[in-house]
Each structure stands twice: as C-alpha cells, then as structure tokens.
N, CA, C and O atoms as a printed pandas DataFrame, in Angstrom:
     atom_number atom_name residue_name chain_id  residue_number  x_coord  y_coord  z_coord
0              1         N          MET        A               1   75.247  -42.769  -46.034
1              2        CA          MET        A               1   75.541  -42.745  -44.614
2              3         C          MET        A               1   74.997  -44.018  -43.973
3              4         O          MET        A               1   73.899  -44.467  -44.304
4              5         N          THR        A               2   75.752  -44.583  -43.073
5              6        CA          THR        A               2   75.303  -45.760  -42.344
6              7         C          THR        A               2   75.379  -45.477  -40.853
7              8         O          THR        A               2   76.069  -44.560  -40.407
8              9         N          VAL        A               3   74.660  -46.280  -40.104
9             10        CA          VAL        A               3   74.695  -46.184  -38.649
10            11         C          VAL        A               3   75.666  -47.241  -38.150
11            12         O          VAL        A               3   75.638  -48.384  -38.607
12            13         N          ASP        A               4   76.514  -46.866  -37.224
13            14        CA          ASP        A               4   77.472  -47.797  -36.639
14            15         C          ASP        A               4   76.700  -48.983  -36.051
15            16         O          ASP        A               4   75.814  -48.786  -35.220
16            17         N          PRO        A               5   77.024  -50.208  -36.471
17            18        CA          PRO        A               5   76.308  -51.384  -35.959
18            19         C          PRO        A               5   76.362  -51.506  -34.435
19            20         O          PRO        A               5   75.406  -51.984  -33.824
20            21         N          ALA        A               6   77.459  -51.082  -33.818
21            22        CA          ALA        A               6   77.561  -51.139  -32.357
22            23         C          ALA        A               6   76.556  -50.188  -31.710
23            24         O          ALA        A               6   75.965  -50.512  -30.680
24            25         N          LEU        A               7   76.365  -49.022  -32.310
25            26        CA          LEU        A               7   75.381  -48.065  -31.794
26            27         C          LEU        A               7   73.969  -48.603  -31.985
27            28         O          LEU        A               7   73.140  -48.529  -31.078
28            29         N          LEU        A               8   73.705  -49.138  -33.153
29            30        CA          LEU        A               8   72.377  -49.683  -33.439
30            31         C          LEU        A               8   72.035  -50.833  -32.491
31            32         O          LEU        A               8   70.870  -51.026  -32.142
32            33         N          ALA        A               9   73.038  -51.586  -32.080
33            34        CA          ALA        A               9   72.822  -52.720  -31.178
34            35         C          ALA        A               9   72.375  -52.281  -29.785
35            36         O          ALA        A               9   71.704  -53.039  -29.084
36            37         N          ILE        A              10   72.743  -51.063  -29.376
37            38        CA          ILE        A              10   72.375  -50.624  -28.023
38            39         C          ILE        A              10   71.199  -49.656  -27.992
39            40         O          ILE        A              10   70.581  -49.467  -26.944
40            41         N          LEU        A              11   70.882  -49.040  -29.130
41            42        CA          LEU        A              11   69.745  -48.115  -29.162
42            43         C          LEU        A              11   68.424  -48.877  -29.164
43            44         O          LEU        A              11   68.287  -49.903  -29.830
44            45         N          VAL        A              12   67.469  -48.370  -28.423
45            46        CA          VAL        A              12   66.116  -48.928  -28.416
46            47         C          VAL        A              12   65.122  -47.778  -28.525
47            48         O          VAL        A              12   65.460  -46.621  -28.276
48            49         N          CYS        A              13   63.915  -48.111  -28.896
49            50        CA          CYS        A              13   62.850  -47.118  -28.947
50            51         C          CYS        A              13   62.600  -46.603  -27.527
51            52         O          CYS        A              13   62.405  -47.410  -26.618
52            53         N          PRO        A              14   62.601  -45.297  -27.312
53            54        CA          PRO        A              14   62.361  -44.769  -25.972
54            55         C          PRO        A              14   60.936  -45.012  -25.469
55            56         O          PRO        A              14   60.683  -44.953  -24.266
56            57         N          LEU        A              15   60.023  -45.282  -26.376
57            58        CA          LEU        A              15   58.631  -45.507  -25.994
58            59         C          LEU        A              15   58.376  -46.966  -25.615
59            60         O          LEU        A              15   57.740  -47.243  -24.598
60            61         N          THR        A              16   58.871  -47.894  -26.431
61            62        CA          THR        A              16   58.572  -49.318  -26.236
62            63         C          THR        A              16   59.750  -50.132  -25.718
63            64         O          THR        A              16   59.578  -51.274  -25.292
64            65         N          ARG        A              17   60.935  -49.555  -25.752
65            66        CA          ARG        A              17   62.175  -50.248  -25.346
66            67         C          ARG        A              17   62.480  -51.464  -26.223
67            68         O          ARG        A              17   63.091  -52.428  -25.763
68            69         N          THR        A              18   62.054  -51.415  -27.478
69            70        CA          THR        A              18   62.306  -52.501  -28.423
70            71         C          THR        A              18   63.407  -52.084  -29.399
71            72         O          THR        A              18   63.658  -50.891  -29.572
72            73         N          PRO        A              19   64.068  -53.062  -30.042
73            74        CA          PRO        A              19   65.137  -52.742  -30.998
74            75         C          PRO        A              19   64.630  -51.918  -32.176
75            76         O          PRO        A              19   63.439  -51.910  -32.489
76            77         N          LEU        A              20   65.558  -51.232  -32.814
77            78        CA          LEU        A              20   65.255  -50.376  -33.956
78            79         C          LEU        A              20   65.866  -50.958  -35.224
79            80         O          LEU        A              20   66.842  -51.706  -35.175
80            81         N          ARG        A              21   65.277  -50.604  -36.350
81            82        CA          ARG        A              21   65.786  -50.999  -37.669
82            83         C          ARG        A              21   66.209  -49.725  -38.384
83            84         O          ARG        A              21   65.501  -48.719  -38.350
84            85         N          TYR        A              22   67.372  -49.775  -39.035
85            86        CA          TYR        A              22   67.862  -48.611  -39.767
86            87         C          TYR        A              22   67.315  -48.631  -41.179
87            88         O          TYR        A              22   67.495  -49.604  -41.911
88            89         N          ASP        A              23   66.644  -47.553  -41.563
89            90        CA          ASP        A              23   66.147  -47.371  -42.932
90            91         C          ASP        A              23   67.109  -46.400  -43.612
91            92         O          ASP        A              23   67.031  -45.187  -43.420
92            93         N          GLU        A              24   68.025  -46.964  -44.418
93            94        CA          GLU        A              24   69.073  -46.145  -45.033
94            95         C          GLU        A              24   68.507  -45.135  -46.025
95            96         O          GLU        A              24   68.987  -44.003  -46.092
96            97         N          ALA        A              25   67.497  -45.527  -46.793
97            98        CA          ALA        A              25   66.919  -44.629  -47.801
98            99         C          ALA        A              25   66.292  -43.395  -47.156
99           100         O          ALA        A              25   66.442  -42.283  -47.663
100          101         N          ALA        A              26   65.594  -43.590  -46.045
101          102        CA          ALA        A              26   64.918  -42.476  -45.368
102          103         C          ALA        A              26   65.795  -41.820  -44.299
103          104         O          ALA        A              26   65.447  -40.765  -43.770
104          105         N          ARG        A              27   66.929  -42.445  -43.984
105          106        CA          ARG        A              27   67.811  -41.972  -42.913
106          107         C          ARG        A              27   67.050  -41.840  -41.603
107          108         O          ARG        A              27   67.039  -40.788  -40.963
108          109         N          GLU        A              28   66.416  -42.941  -41.228
109          110        CA          GLU        A              28   65.626  -42.980  -39.994
110          111         C          GLU        A              28   65.876  -44.290  -39.266
111          112         O          GLU        A              28   66.263  -45.293  -39.865
112          113         N          LEU        A              29   65.645  -44.258  -37.965
113          114        CA          LEU        A              29   65.635  -45.467  -37.156
114          115         C          LEU        A              29   64.173  -45.795  -36.893
115          116         O          LEU        A              29   63.432  -44.979  -36.345
116          117         N          VAL        A              30   63.770  -46.986  -37.284
117          118        CA          VAL        A              30   62.361  -47.363  -37.272
118          119         C          VAL        A              30   62.055  -48.291  -36.102
119          120         O          VAL        A              30   62.755  -49.276  -35.869
120          121         N          SER        A              31   61.003  -47.956  -35.379
121          122        CA          SER        A              31   60.454  -48.820  -34.338
122          123         C          SER        A              31   59.151  -49.392  -34.868
123          124         O          SER        A              31   58.131  -48.705  -34.914
124          125         N          GLU        A              32   59.197  -50.653  -35.266
125          126        CA          GLU        A              32   57.982  -51.310  -35.763
126          127         C          GLU        A              32   56.947  -51.413  -34.645
127          128         O          GLU        A              32   55.751  -51.263  -34.892
128          129         N          ALA        A              33   57.400  -51.667  -33.419
129          130        CA          ALA        A              33   56.487  -51.839  -32.288
130          131         C          ALA        A              33   55.697  -50.567  -31.991
131          132         O          ALA        A              33   54.509  -50.629  -31.677
132          133         N          ALA        A              34   56.355  -49.421  -32.089
133          134        CA          ALA        A              34   55.693  -48.146  -31.790
134          135         C          ALA        A              34   55.058  -47.518  -33.022
135          136         O          ALA        A              34   54.220  -46.624  -32.912
136          137         N          GLY        A              35   55.466  -47.994  -34.202
137          138        CA          GLY        A              35   54.965  -47.381  -35.429
138          139         C          GLY        A              35   55.544  -45.996  -35.651
139          140         O          GLY        A              35   54.882  -45.108  -36.188
140          141         N          LEU        A              36   56.802  -45.824  -35.226
141          142        CA          LEU        A              36   57.465  -44.526  -35.327
142          143         C          LEU        A              36   58.811  -44.651  -36.031
143          144         O          LEU        A              36   59.451  -45.702  -35.999
144          145         N          ALA        A              37   59.225  -43.564  -36.665
145          146        CA          ALA        A              37   60.538  -43.486  -37.294
146          147         C          ALA        A              37   61.255  -42.264  -36.736
147          148         O          ALA        A              37   60.771  -41.139  -36.854
148          149         N          TYR        A              38   62.406  -42.496  -36.131
149          150        CA          TYR        A              38   63.190  -41.426  -35.523
150          151         C          TYR        A              38   64.195  -40.900  -36.538
151          152         O          TYR        A              38   64.915  -41.689  -37.151
152          153         N          PRO        A              39   64.260  -39.587  -36.728
153          154        CA          PRO        A              39   65.165  -39.025  -37.734
154          155         C          PRO        A              39   66.625  -39.087  -37.293
155          156         O          PRO        A              39   66.938  -39.165  -36.104
156          157         N          ILE        A              40   67.496  -39.051  -38.282
157          158        CA          ILE        A              40   68.929  -38.907  -38.032
158          159         C          ILE        A              40   69.323  -37.580  -38.664
159          160         O          ILE        A              40   69.210  -37.398  -39.876
160          161         N          ARG        A              41   69.787  -36.658  -37.831
161          162        CA          ARG        A              41   70.155  -35.319  -38.306
162          163         C          ARG        A              41   71.648  -35.091  -38.092
163          164         O          ARG        A              41   72.154  -35.224  -36.977
164          165         N          ASP        A              42   72.334  -34.753  -39.151
165          166        CA          ASP        A              42   73.784  -34.529  -39.094
166          167         C          ASP        A              42   74.507  -35.715  -38.461
167          168         O          ASP        A              42   75.474  -35.542  -37.719
168          169         N          GLY        A              43   74.027  -36.919  -38.762
169          170        CA          GLY        A              43   74.658  -38.132  -38.262
170          171         C          GLY        A              43   74.286  -38.511  -36.845
171          172         O          GLY        A              43   74.818  -39.483  -36.307
172          173         N          VAL        A              44   73.376  -37.759  -36.225
173          174        CA          VAL        A              44   72.991  -38.006  -34.831
174          175         C          VAL        A              44   71.530  -38.442  -34.767
175          176         O          VAL        A              44   70.649  -37.710  -35.218
176          177         N          PRO        A              45   71.258  -39.640  -34.207
177          178        CA          PRO        A              45   69.867  -40.068  -34.055
178          179         C          PRO        A              45   69.131  -39.166  -33.061
179          180         O          PRO        A              45   69.626  -38.901  -31.965
180          181         N          VAL        A              46   67.960  -38.705  -33.451
181          182        CA          VAL        A              46   67.129  -37.867  -32.578
182          183         C          VAL        A              46   66.074  -38.792  -31.970
183          184         O          VAL        A              46   65.060  -39.098  -32.598
184          185         N          MET        A              47   66.331  -39.228  -30.743
185          186        CA          MET        A              47   65.501  -40.240  -30.104
186          187         C          MET        A              47   64.421  -39.626  -29.213
187          188         O          MET        A              47   64.240  -40.038  -28.068
188          189         N          LEU        A              48   63.721  -38.655  -29.740
189          190        CA          LEU        A              48   62.627  -38.004  -29.024
190          191         C          LEU        A              48   61.310  -38.387  -29.684
191          192         O          LEU        A              48   61.154  -38.241  -30.896
192          193         N          VAL        A              49   60.372  -38.873  -28.897
193          194        CA          VAL        A              49   59.077  -39.298  -29.433
194          195         C          VAL        A              49   58.399  -38.146  -30.161
195          196         O          VAL        A              49   57.780  -38.354  -31.204
196          197         N          GLU        A              50   58.509  -36.942  -29.628
197          198        CA          GLU        A              50   57.847  -35.793  -30.255
198          199         C          GLU        A              50   58.487  -35.397  -31.591
199          200         O          GLU        A              50   57.881  -34.651  -32.360
200          201         N          GLU        A              51   59.678  -35.873  -31.876
201          202        CA          GLU        A              51   60.352  -35.602  -33.152
202          203         C          GLU        A              51   60.155  -36.739  -34.160
203          204         O          GLU        A              51   60.498  -36.597  -35.334
204          205         N          ALA        A              52   59.609  -37.850  -33.707
205          206        CA          ALA        A              52   59.452  -39.028  -34.567
206          207         C          ALA        A              52   58.282  -38.858  -35.538
207          208         O          ALA        A              52   57.312  -38.146  -35.274
208          209         N          ARG        A              53   58.420  -39.541  -36.668
209          210        CA          ARG        A              53   57.369  -39.546  -37.694
210          211         C          ARG        A              53   56.537  -40.813  -37.515
211          212         O          ARG        A              53   57.079  -41.902  -37.325
212          213         N          LYS        A              54   55.210  -40.659  -37.579
213          214        CA          LYS        A              54   54.330  -41.828  -37.489
214          215         C          LYS        A              54   54.385  -42.598  -38.799
215          216         O          LYS        A              54   54.320  -42.015  -39.881
216          217         N          LEU        A              55   54.506  -43.917  -38.687
217          218        CA          LEU        A              55   54.551  -44.773  -39.870
218          219         C          LEU        A              55   53.148  -45.045  -40.379
219          220         O          LEU        A              55   52.200  -45.147  -39.600
220          221         N          ASP        A              56   53.026  -45.161  -41.684
221          222        CA          ASP        A              56   51.762  -45.591  -42.282
222          223         C          ASP        A              56   51.687  -47.099  -42.120
223          224         O          ASP        A              56   52.582  -47.816  -42.568
224          225         N          ARG        A              57   50.658  -47.574  -41.501
225          226        CA          ARG        A              57   50.558  -49.025  -41.253
226          227         C          ARG        A              57   49.626  -49.673  -42.200
227          228         O          ARG        A              57   49.423  -50.885  -42.135
C-alpha cells in the first residue's frame, strides 16, 4: 500500500505543523519533529496525537 503523493504533500503533523514522511514498512506517517508516527488504518491516515506512536530516538 502506498500513500497518494498529492495527499502526502498537503498533510502535516497536527502537533508541529511540519511535513510527514511515509514509512511503507510500518504503514505510518512519521513526524520527525514531534517524534511521533501516525497510523494508517484501512487506507486512512489517523492524524490524532493521542493515536500516534512515540518514536524511539
């Protein structure tokens, strides 16, 4: 599964308002600035901070 590049271009981290990186292996949108990874469920990005996974830094 891939994320539509047009969608990825407009999505930002809701916490930091910075661009996201798509991690295809984990099926997550990653915010390096916030240290969070937002899940993609059934093809839909879940852009809620409380649903995000904290990254190991």
